[in-house]
N, CA, C and O of each residue as an XYZ file, in Angstrom:
756
protein
N      14.581      9.461      2.476
C      13.372      8.900      1.885
C      12.503      8.338      2.999
O      12.970      7.501      3.771
N      11.282      8.763      3.101
C      10.425      8.419      4.225
C      10.052      6.941      4.289
O       9.905      6.409      5.389
N       9.893      6.249      3.148
C       9.554      4.831      3.201
C      10.630      4.070      3.962
O      10.311      3.195      4.767
N      11.882      4.385      3.724
C      12.969      3.738      4.461
C      12.742      3.875      5.959
O      12.832      2.901      6.706
N      12.446      5.090      6.383
C      12.301      5.359      7.804
C      11.035      4.730      8.379
O      11.034      4.272      9.522
N       9.971      4.706      7.602
C       8.743      4.048      8.053
C       9.012      2.566      8.291
O       8.595      2.013      9.309
N       9.711      1.921      7.353
C      10.009      0.501      7.503
C      10.956      0.255      8.674
O      10.780     -0.700      9.430
N      11.953      1.112      8.820
C      12.868      0.961      9.954
C      12.124      1.092     11.278
O      12.374      0.326     12.209
N      11.224      2.043     11.366
C      10.438      2.201     12.582
C       9.500      1.027     12.806
O       9.321      0.577     13.938
N       8.906      0.533     11.742
C       7.953     -0.580     11.847
C       8.637     -1.873     12.251
O       8.013     -2.750     12.848
N       9.906     -1.993     11.931
C      10.607     -3.247     12.191
C      11.332     -3.259     13.534
O      12.251     -4.051     13.742
N      10.922     -2.392     14.431
C      11.362     -2.520     15.821
C      10.855     -3.862     16.349
O      11.486     -4.486     17.202
N       9.714     -4.291     15.831
C       9.199     -5.635     16.097
C       9.536     -6.488     14.883
O       9.248     -6.081     13.758
N      10.131     -7.646     15.074
C      10.490     -8.486     13.919
C       9.254     -8.873     13.112
O       8.218     -9.240     13.667
N       9.389     -8.782     11.785
C       8.293     -9.155     10.887
C       8.874     -9.695      9.589
O       9.966     -9.312      9.168
N       8.125    -10.590      8.968
C       8.475    -11.026      7.622
C       8.008     -9.943      6.655
O       7.247     -9.053      7.035
N       8.461    -10.018      5.417
C       8.017     -9.057      4.414
C       6.513     -9.098      4.227
O       5.873     -8.056      4.090
N       5.943    -10.304      4.220
C       4.500    -10.459      4.066
C       3.765     -9.831      5.250
O       2.807     -9.080      5.065
N       4.215    -10.141      6.458
C       3.584     -9.571      7.656
C       3.729     -8.056      7.679
O       2.814     -7.341      8.088
N       4.880     -7.576      7.241
C       5.118     -6.135      7.197
C       4.140     -5.470      6.229
O       3.567     -4.431      6.556
N       3.941     -6.044      5.060
C       3.010     -5.473      4.075
C       1.593     -5.442      4.641
O       0.895     -4.441      4.481
N       1.153     -6.516      5.299
C      -0.182     -6.526      5.908
C      -0.300     -5.436      6.974
O      -1.285     -4.699      7.011
N       0.708     -5.338      7.838
C       0.713     -4.321      8.894
C       0.729     -2.924      8.278
O       0.001     -2.035      8.721
N       1.559     -2.738      7.258
C       1.675     -1.452      6.569
C       0.315     -1.027      6.021
O      -0.090      0.125      6.174
N      -0.384     -1.957      5.385
C      -1.698     -1.643      4.811
C      -2.724     -1.309      5.889
O      -3.607     -0.482      5.662
N      -2.624     -1.930      7.040
C      -3.554     -1.637      8.128
C      -3.273     -0.278      8.763
O      -4.196      0.477      9.066
N      -2.002      0.023      8.960
C      -1.626      1.220      9.715
C      -1.425      2.442      8.823
O      -1.844      3.541      9.186
N      -0.795      2.272      7.670
C      -0.391      3.409      6.847
C      -1.212      3.608      5.582
O      -0.988      4.577      4.857
N      -2.147      2.724      5.298
C      -2.887      2.793      4.037
C      -3.589      4.123      3.823
O      -3.821      4.521      2.682
N      -3.933      4.821      4.909
C      -4.667      6.069      4.777
C      -3.799      7.222      4.299
O      -4.321      8.216      3.793
N      -2.471      7.106      4.450
C      -1.642      8.246      4.076
C      -0.338      7.884      3.381
O       0.437      8.777      3.038
N      -0.078      6.621      3.166
C       1.142      6.243      2.463
C       0.892      4.966      1.701
O       0.277      4.039      2.229
N       1.357      4.900      0.473
C       1.162      3.724     -0.351
C       2.511      3.135     -0.726
O       3.413      3.852     -1.161
N       2.641      1.845     -0.558
C       3.825      1.127     -1.019
C       3.375     -0.261     -1.419
O       2.694     -0.947     -0.657
N       3.761     -0.679     -2.629
C       3.368     -2.016     -3.047
C       4.384     -3.040     -2.526
O       5.458     -2.688     -2.038
N       4.011     -4.304     -2.645
C       4.829     -5.402     -2.107
C       6.249     -5.365     -2.675
O       7.217     -5.506     -1.928
N       6.377     -5.177     -3.988
C       7.719     -5.194     -4.583
C       8.558     -4.011     -4.100
O       9.764     -4.155     -3.895
N       7.944     -2.858     -3.918
C       8.665     -1.688     -3.402
C       9.155     -1.961     -1.978
O      10.285     -1.618     -1.631
N       8.311     -2.572     -1.167
C       8.708     -2.900      0.205
C       9.861     -3.887      0.200
O      10.836     -3.693      0.927
N       9.774     -4.945     -0.604
C      10.850     -5.946     -0.635
C      12.160     -5.356     -1.150
O      13.228     -5.668     -0.622
N      12.089     -4.509     -2.173
C      13.321     -3.858     -2.665
C      13.954     -3.017     -1.560
O      15.170     -3.041     -1.368
N      13.122     -2.274     -0.837
C      13.613     -1.411      0.239
C      14.189     -2.250      1.369
O      15.227     -1.895      1.928
N      13.536     -3.355      1.718
C      14.062     -4.236      2.760
C      15.444     -4.765      2.373
O      16.352     -4.802      3.204
N      15.600     -5.169      1.124
C      16.899     -5.665      0.657
C      17.982     -4.600      0.757
O      19.090     -4.873      1.218
N      17.659     -3.398      0.327
C      18.635     -2.308      0.370
C      19.002     -1.944      1.800
O      20.176     -1.741      2.112
N      17.987     -1.859      2.682
C      18.245     -1.509      4.079
C      19.076     -2.600      4.768
O      19.904     -2.305      5.629
N      18.850     -3.851      4.386
C      19.641     -4.954      4.935
C      21.090     -4.841      4.488
O      22.010     -5.013      5.287
N      21.291     -4.550      3.194
C      22.655     -4.385      2.668
C      23.393     -3.252      3.365
O      24.610     -3.314      3.536
N      22.665     -2.222      3.765
C      23.279     -1.073      4.440
C      23.503     -1.315      5.929
O      24.050     -0.457      6.622
N      23.085     -2.480      6.426
C      23.257     -2.800      7.834
C      22.231     -2.143      8.746
O      22.415     -2.104      9.963
N      21.147     -1.624      8.163
C      20.111     -0.975      8.960
C      19.064     -1.974      9.453
O      18.313     -1.688     10.386
N      19.023     -3.147      8.818
C      18.125     -4.229      9.216
C      18.919     -5.517      9.341
O      19.877     -5.739      8.600
N      18.521     -6.362     10.276
C      19.057     -7.722     10.332
C      18.016     -8.644      9.720
O      16.827     -8.325      9.705
N      18.461     -9.778      9.219
C      17.563    -10.735      8.586
C      17.898    -12.118      9.128
O      19.064    -12.495      9.243
N      16.844    -12.866      9.458
C      17.044    -14.252      9.878
C      15.948    -15.102      9.245
O      14.872    -14.608      8.907
N      16.243    -16.378      9.095
C      15.256    -17.315      8.571
C      14.399    -17.818      9.727
O      14.894    -18.044     10.831
N      13.109    -17.990      9.458
C      12.183    -18.524     10.455
C      11.244    -19.496      9.769
O      10.888    -19.313      8.605
N      10.850    -20.511     10.482
C       9.945    -21.514      9.920
C       8.613    -20.867      9.547
O       8.115    -19.986     10.247
N       8.060    -21.317      8.448
C       6.758    -20.845      7.989
C       5.789    -22.008      8.033
O       6.145    -23.109      7.612
N       4.581    -21.806      8.526
C       3.622    -22.919      8.608
C       3.089    -23.360      7.245
O       2.473    -24.421      7.145
N       3.313    -22.564      6.193
C       2.714    -22.898      4.894
C       3.716    -23.140      3.777
O       3.309    -23.218      2.617
N       4.988    -23.260      4.064
C       5.941    -23.481      2.994
C       7.362    -23.314      3.472
O       7.683    -23.596      4.627
N       8.216    -22.850      2.566
C       9.623    -22.694      2.936
C       9.804    -21.628      4.022
O       8.900    -20.844      4.312
N      10.993    -21.630      4.604
C      11.304    -20.631      5.630
C      11.049    -19.227      5.107
O      11.214    -18.947      3.920
N      10.644    -18.358      6.014
C      10.440    -16.958      5.654
C      11.582    -16.138      6.226
O      12.240    -16.552      7.180
N      11.811    -14.977      5.639
C      12.841    -14.062      6.111
C      12.187    -13.083      7.075
O      11.180    -12.457      6.743
N      12.754    -12.951      8.263
C      12.228    -12.048      9.274
C      13.232    -10.921      9.459
O      14.422    -11.153      9.672
N      12.734     -9.709      9.373
C      13.574     -8.508      9.435
C      13.395     -7.821     10.784
O      12.333     -7.890     11.402
N      14.461     -7.158     11.223
C      14.389     -6.366     12.456
C      15.393     -5.219     12.349
O      16.489     -5.384     11.815
N      15.003     -4.069     12.858
C      15.860     -2.890     12.842
C      17.089     -3.126     13.726
O      16.973     -3.610     14.852
N      18.248     -2.780     13.204
C      19.493     -2.886     13.975
C      19.711     -1.594     14.762
O      18.955     -0.635     14.611
N      20.730     -1.574     15.588
C      21.073     -0.351     16.335
C      21.386      0.783     15.357
O      21.018      1.933     15.594
N      22.060      0.456     14.269
C      22.362      1.468     13.244
C      21.073      1.982     12.604
O      20.950      3.178     12.340
N      20.109      1.088     12.351
C      18.823      1.484     11.782
C      18.026      2.341     12.740
O      17.395      3.314     12.328
N      18.048      1.988     14.020
C      17.351      2.762     15.044
C      17.943      4.167     15.127
O      17.210      5.145     15.273
N      19.266      4.267     15.035
C      19.922      5.577     15.057
C      19.492      6.406     13.849
O      19.322      7.620     13.961
N      19.314      5.763     12.698
C      18.870      6.476     11.492
C      17.446      6.995     11.652
O      17.152      8.116     11.237
N      16.557      6.201     12.246
C      15.183      6.657     12.485
C      15.205      7.866     13.421
O      14.498      8.846     13.188
N      16.004      7.798     14.461
C      16.087      8.919     15.413
C      16.647     10.166     14.734
O      16.180     11.273     14.998
N      17.646      9.998     13.862
C      18.204     11.139     13.121
C      17.125     11.779     12.257
O      17.007     13.004     12.202
N      16.335     10.938     11.577
C      15.240     11.405     10.715
C      14.207     12.164     11.529
O      13.746     13.224     11.107
N      13.838     11.638     12.691
C      12.843     12.295     13.538
C      13.343     13.641     14.066
O      12.583     14.605     14.156
N      14.620     13.691     14.411
C      15.183     14.930     14.958
C      15.274     16.042     13.909
O      15.398     17.215     14.261
N      15.215     15.681     12.627
C      15.225     16.686     11.562
C      13.932     17.490     11.526
O      13.884     18.561     10.920
N      12.888     16.985     12.169
C      11.619     17.695     12.197
C      10.630     17.139     11.199
O      10.943     16.212     10.452
N       9.418     17.710     11.186
C       8.348     17.204     10.321
C       8.701     17.285      8.840
O       9.357     18.220      8.381
N       8.247     16.279      8.115
C       8.478     16.211      6.671
C       7.354     16.891      5.904
O       7.534     17.218      4.731
N       6.212     17.112      6.518
C       5.014     17.596      5.827
C       5.214     18.754      4.869
O       4.643     18.716      3.779
N       5.993     19.794      5.203
C       6.099     20.900      4.255
C       6.626     20.489      2.879
O       6.340     21.160      1.887
N       7.381     19.410      2.805
C       7.914     18.965      1.517
C       7.026     17.897      0.878
O       7.391     17.311     -0.142
N       5.874     17.649      1.471
C       4.963     16.620      0.994
C       4.555     16.899     -0.445
O       4.290     18.042     -0.814
N       4.507     15.844     -1.255
C       4.060     15.971     -2.639
C       2.769     15.202     -2.824
O       2.603     14.108     -2.284
N       1.877     15.766     -3.572
C       0.631     15.075     -3.878
C       0.197     15.474     -5.285
O       0.127     16.658     -5.616
N      -0.088     14.484     -6.090
C      -0.460     14.728     -7.488
C      -1.789     15.464     -7.616
O      -2.050     16.079     -8.650
N      -2.630     15.416     -6.592
C      -3.946     16.043     -6.689
C      -3.842     17.541     -6.990
O      -4.688     18.087     -7.698
N      -2.824     18.202     -6.465
C      -2.668     19.632     -6.718
C      -2.409     19.899     -8.203
O      -2.977     20.828     -8.777
N      -1.563     19.094     -8.814
C      -1.307     19.243    -10.250
C      -2.556     18.887    -11.054
O      -2.873     19.550    -12.042
N      -3.259     17.846    -10.633
C      -4.477     17.469    -11.348
C      -5.496     18.599    -11.311
O      -6.147     18.872    -12.319
N      -5.644     19.256    -10.179
C      -6.589     20.374    -10.097
C      -6.184     21.511    -11.038
O      -7.041     22.126    -11.672
N      -4.903     21.785    -11.128
C      -4.436     22.849    -12.027
C      -4.790     22.528    -13.474
O      -5.204     23.412    -14.224
N      -4.629     21.268    -13.868
C      -4.853     20.883    -15.260
C      -6.285     20.446    -15.546
O      -6.587     20.078    -16.681
N      -7.161     20.474    -14.574
C      -8.535     20.027    -14.754
C      -9.284     20.846    -15.802
O     -10.272     20.378    -16.368
N      -8.820     22.056    -16.058
C      -9.467     22.892    -17.078
C      -9.333     22.290    -18.477
O     -10.013     22.730    -19.404
N      -8.471     21.295    -18.637
C      -8.319     20.635    -19.929
C      -9.518     19.738    -20.251
O      -9.732     19.378    -21.408
N     -10.291     19.380    -19.234
C     -11.451     18.506    -19.430
C     -12.715     19.324    -19.669
O     -12.780     20.510    -19.347
N     -13.707     18.665    -20.238
C     -15.030     19.268    -20.344
C     -15.579     19.413    -18.929
O     -15.185     18.678    -18.023
N     -16.496     20.371    -18.746
C     -17.015     20.633    -17.407
C     -17.675     19.423    -16.762
O     -17.541     19.224    -15.555
N     -18.386     18.612    -17.541
C     -19.023     17.438    -16.931
C     -17.981     16.420    -16.472
O     -18.180     15.745    -15.462
N     -16.859     16.305    -17.214
C     -15.781     15.409    -16.794
C     -15.054     15.970    -15.565
O     -14.672     15.223    -14.665
N     -14.873     17.266    -15.541
C     -14.258     17.905    -14.374
C     -15.157     17.720    -13.153
O     -14.670     17.472    -12.050
N     -16.465     17.842    -13.354
C     -17.411     17.640    -12.254
C     -17.332     16.198    -11.738
O     -17.383     15.966    -10.530
N     -17.207     15.240    -12.650
C     -17.050     13.837    -12.235
C     -15.775     13.658    -11.410
O     -15.786     12.979    -10.384
N     -14.684     14.266    -11.857
C     -13.414     14.208    -11.126
C     -13.602     14.769     -9.719
O     -13.203     14.149     -8.733
N     -14.218     15.959     -9.638
C     -14.402     16.614     -8.340
C     -15.328     15.806     -7.428
O     -15.103     15.732     -6.220
N     -16.361     15.205     -8.004
C     -17.259     14.365     -7.203
C     -16.513     13.139     -6.671
O     -16.729     12.720     -5.534
N     -15.638     12.572     -7.498
C     -14.824     11.433     -7.055
C     -13.855     11.860     -5.960
O     -13.651     11.131     -4.989
N     -13.255     13.041     -6.115
C     -12.346     13.560     -5.091
C     -13.082     13.702     -3.757
O     -12.554     13.336     -2.707
N     -14.301     14.236     -3.809
C     -15.081     14.390     -2.578
C     -15.463     13.029     -2.005
O     -15.393     12.832     -0.791
N     -15.864     12.092     -2.851
C     -16.235     10.755     -2.375
C     -15.040     10.058     -1.716
O     -15.197      9.381     -0.700
N     -13.853     10.224     -2.294
C     -12.652      9.641     -1.693
C     -12.384     10.268     -0.330
O     -12.036      9.563      0.617
N     -12.542     11.572     -0.222
C     -12.342     12.256      1.057
C     -13.379     11.788      2.073
O     -13.049     11.553      3.236
N     -14.635     11.651      1.637
C     -15.694     11.154      2.527
C     -15.340      9.755      3.044
O     -15.492      9.459      4.229
N     -14.868      8.911      2.138
C     -14.496      7.541      2.501
C     -13.343      7.536      3.509
O     -13.368      6.780      4.480
N     -12.348      8.372      3.279
C     -11.194      8.425      4.180
C     -11.611      8.889      5.573
O     -11.191      8.305      6.572
N     -12.429      9.927      5.645
C     -12.905     10.410      6.952
C     -13.671      9.303      7.665
O     -13.444      9.051      8.848
N     -14.572      8.645      6.954
C     -15.360      7.571      7.572
C     -14.465      6.437      8.062
O     -14.672      5.901      9.151
N     -13.477      6.078      7.262
C     -12.569      4.991      7.655
C     -11.751      5.374      8.885
O     -11.595      4.569      9.803
N     -11.231      6.593      8.905
C     -10.438      7.028     10.062
C     -11.297      7.147     11.313
O     -10.827      6.874     12.417
N     -12.542      7.549     11.151
C     -13.437      7.645     12.307
C     -13.775      6.268     12.875
O     -14.174      6.156     14.034
N     -13.619      5.218     12.064
C     -13.894      3.859     12.532
C     -12.687      3.210     13.193
O     -12.818      2.128     13.765
N     -11.513      3.838     13.133
C     -10.327      3.244     13.753
C     -10.601      3.127     15.243
O     -10.891      4.120     15.911
N     -10.507      1.902     15.761
C     -10.858      1.721     17.174
C      -9.813      2.330     18.102
O      -8.615      2.317     17.820
N     -10.298      2.855     19.201
C      -9.410      3.331     20.249
C      -9.152      2.132     21.142
O     -10.096      1.498     21.613
N      -7.916      1.819     21.378
C      -7.567      0.660     22.196
C      -8.122      0.861     23.598
O      -7.705      1.764     24.323
N      -9.071      0.004     23.970
C      -9.727      0.137     25.269
C      -8.839     -0.275     26.439
O      -9.021      0.200     27.560
N      -7.888     -1.150     26.179
C      -7.023     -1.621     27.261
C      -6.061     -0.496     27.656
O      -5.312      0.003     26.816
N      -6.081     -0.099     28.921
C      -5.166      0.967     29.336
C      -3.717      0.480     29.291
O      -3.415     -0.645     29.688
N      -2.839      1.332     28.809
C      -1.422      0.943     28.756
C      -0.906      0.628     30.153
O      -1.246      1.305     31.123
N      -0.090     -0.397     30.237
C       0.413     -0.827     31.536
C       1.786     -0.255     31.857
O       2.127     -0.068     33.024
N       2.563      0.019     30.835
C       3.928      0.512     31.077
C       4.083      1.910     30.493
O       3.260      2.365     29.698
N       5.139      2.571     30.898
C       5.448      3.898     30.366
C       5.647      3.837     28.848
O       5.171      4.710     28.123
N       6.346      2.811     28.371
C       6.557      2.661     26.926
C       5.228      2.490     26.196
O       5.021      3.092     25.143
N       4.333      1.681     26.740
C       3.019      1.486     26.111
C       2.220      2.778     26.111
O       1.508      3.055     25.145
N       2.318      3.574     27.164
C       1.615      4.864     27.217
C       2.153      5.809     26.147
O       1.389      6.512     25.487
N       3.469      5.818     25.984
C       4.071      6.682     24.955
C       3.631      6.247     23.563
O       3.260      7.083     22.739
N       3.670      4.949     23.296
C       3.241      4.431     21.988
C       1.780      4.789     21.740
O       1.435      5.268     20.660
N       0.922      4.561     22.727
C      -0.509      4.866     22.576
C      -0.720      6.349     22.331
O      -1.536      6.726     21.489
N       0.004      7.198     23.056
C      -0.136      8.643     22.883
C       0.187      9.062     21.452
O      -0.583      9.791     20.826
N       1.326      8.603     20.936
C       1.723      9.034     19.596
C       0.898      8.363     18.504
O       0.723      8.941     17.431
N       0.390      7.163     18.747
C      -0.549      6.558     17.796
C      -1.813      7.404     17.697
O      -2.309      7.661     16.600
N      -2.336      7.838     18.850
C      -3.533      8.698     18.845
C      -3.230     10.041     18.178
O      -4.078     10.588     17.474
N      -2.026     10.573     18.396
C      -1.646     11.844     17.772
C      -1.628     11.707     16.249
O      -2.101     12.596     15.541
N      -1.087     10.605     15.746
C      -1.047     10.369     14.299
C      -2.458     10.266     13.733
O      -2.757     10.834     12.682
N      -3.316      9.544     14.430
C      -4.704      9.413     13.988
C      -5.404     10.768     14.002
O      -6.132     11.096     13.064
N      -5.193     11.559     15.053
C      -5.846     12.877     15.149
C      -5.408     13.786     14.006
O      -6.238     14.478     13.417
N      -4.114     13.794     13.686
C      -3.631     14.623     12.578
C      -4.192     14.124     11.256
O      -4.628     14.921     10.425
N      -4.183     12.818     11.057
C      -4.735     12.253      9.822
C      -6.202     12.591      9.659
O      -6.649     12.930      8.563
N      -6.947     12.501     10.739
C      -8.377     12.805     10.689
C      -8.615     14.291     10.433
O      -9.513     14.651      9.672
N      -7.821     15.154     11.061
C      -7.959     16.600     10.833
C      -7.672     16.946      9.370
O      -8.405     17.722      8.758
N      -6.612     16.371      8.815
C      -6.287     16.626      7.403
C      -7.361     16.066      6.485
O      -7.743     16.706      5.505
N      -7.848     14.875      6.798
C      -8.891     14.268      5.967
C     -10.163     15.109      5.995
O     -10.808     15.298      4.963
N     -10.524     15.612      7.171
C     -11.718     16.464      7.269
C     -11.516     17.777      6.520
O     -12.448     18.280      5.892
N     -10.317     18.332      6.581
C     -10.035     19.567      5.833
C     -10.147     19.304      4.332
O     -10.712     20.119      3.604
N      -9.615     18.172      3.864
C      -9.725     17.811      2.454
C     -11.180     17.586      2.072
O     -11.616     18.003      0.999
N     -11.927     16.929      2.944
C     -13.349     16.691      2.703
C     -14.093     18.014      2.543
O     -14.890     18.173      1.619
N     -13.837     18.948      3.430
C     -14.492     20.250      3.390
C     -14.102     21.026      2.128
O     -14.954     21.609      1.456
N     -12.808     21.023      1.819
C     -12.338     21.726      0.620
C     -12.908     21.093     -0.642
O     -13.327     21.805     -1.555
N     -12.929     19.764     -0.704
C     -13.456     19.076     -1.881
C     -14.934     19.424     -2.088
O     -15.364     19.656     -3.218
N     -15.708     19.461     -1.004
C     -17.126     19.817     -1.101
C     -17.283     21.251     -1.609
O     -18.129     21.521     -2.462
N     -16.468     22.165     -1.085
C     -16.553     23.568     -1.493
C     -16.140     23.750     -2.958
O     -16.776     24.511     -3.687
N     -15.091     23.063     -3.389
C     -14.639     23.164     -4.782
C     -15.698     22.605     -5.712
O     -16.001     23.203     -6.744
N     -16.266     21.453     -5.349
C     -17.311     20.838     -6.177
C     -18.519     21.761     -6.292
O     -19.055     21.948     -7.384
N     -18.945     22.333     -5.184
C     -20.094     23.235     -5.190
C     -19.808     24.489     -6.028
O     -20.650     24.916     -6.818
N     -18.628     25.069     -5.853
C     -18.270     26.266     -6.615
C     -18.190     25.957     -8.107
O     -18.608     26.774     -8.928
N     -17.660     24.793     -8.467
C     -17.586     24.405     -9.873
C     -18.986     24.255    -10.454
O     -19.268     24.734    -11.552
N     -19.850     23.592     -9.713
C     -21.232     23.416    -10.187
C     -21.910     24.767    -10.381
O     -22.599     24.982    -11.378
N     -21.718     25.667     -9.436
C     -22.368     26.981     -9.506
C     -21.862     27.796    -10.695
O     -22.634     28.538    -11.301
N     -20.587     27.673    -11.036
C     -20.017     28.513    -12.088
C     -20.054     27.891    -13.476
O     -20.151     28.616    -14.467
N     -19.978     26.569    -13.572
C     -19.753     25.974    -14.886
C     -20.750     24.913    -15.325
O     -20.816     24.599    -16.514
N     -21.522     24.357    -14.415
C     -22.434     23.285    -14.792
C     -23.825     23.877    -14.943
O     -24.410     24.408    -14.000
N     -24.323     23.767    -16.144
C     -25.674     24.311    -16.419
C     -26.690     23.212    -16.139
O     -26.383     22.025    -16.253
N     -27.901     23.618    -15.771
C     -28.951     22.655    -15.476
C     -30.088     22.829    -16.488
O     -30.368     23.932    -16.958
N     -30.727     21.710    -16.805
C     -31.876     21.805    -17.698
C     -33.091     22.253    -16.896
O     -32.976     22.494    -15.694
N     -34.247     22.370    -17.531
C     -35.428     22.916    -16.859
C     -35.957     22.028    -15.737
O     -36.788     22.475    -14.946
N     -35.486     20.758    -15.650
C     -35.907     19.855    -14.587
C     -34.933     19.862    -13.408
O     -35.097     19.099    -12.456
N     -33.918     20.729    -13.479
C     -32.953     20.809    -12.386
C     -31.839     19.790    -12.479
O     -31.081     19.605    -11.526
N     -31.732     19.125    -13.623
C     -30.665     18.142    -13.812
C     -29.487     18.798    -14.527
O     -29.666     19.643    -15.404
N     -28.283     18.393    -14.134
C     -27.093     18.949    -14.804
C     -27.107     18.515    -16.256
O     -27.385     17.360    -16.578
N     -26.801     19.467    -17.126
C     -26.790     19.162    -18.550
C     -25.418     18.754    -19.005
O     -25.221     18.459    -20.184
């Protein structure tokens, strides 16, 4: 399960569940969704399996917080997962099923769906294009490796987002041309 591995990789640096969720939303929000309760359930399970260590740490705003960190066993699991190769071919996305069943809607509702799909793709491309490139040059070999693979992840995400943006625009245009009639003023009817 990829969420397990994402969390194990993310917890190479110790983080509380709250800090992890904030970091997760900043780094992975463009291509992976996990809510707070899902993250906490996964952290508990990974801790029980010995893949994460947990310690209490003082919190400036209340009771002690739990700080998680990947153990040697957890690090070995992340490496095993990475050595299996890319997960992308098995990727699931509900949008493909939604497109298949879109014929169940009236054409104007289908057009609204397609316009929303394109707007979401436009938003994702714009957001990824705004991700700042770290101006500070890496000082160590480890920092150079991290920076390289962070840029690689961003480049792949941006390429996929642009492909989705292009496809969404083409599907919307083709749908309009084939199924949406216009009145005499050029407005969709």
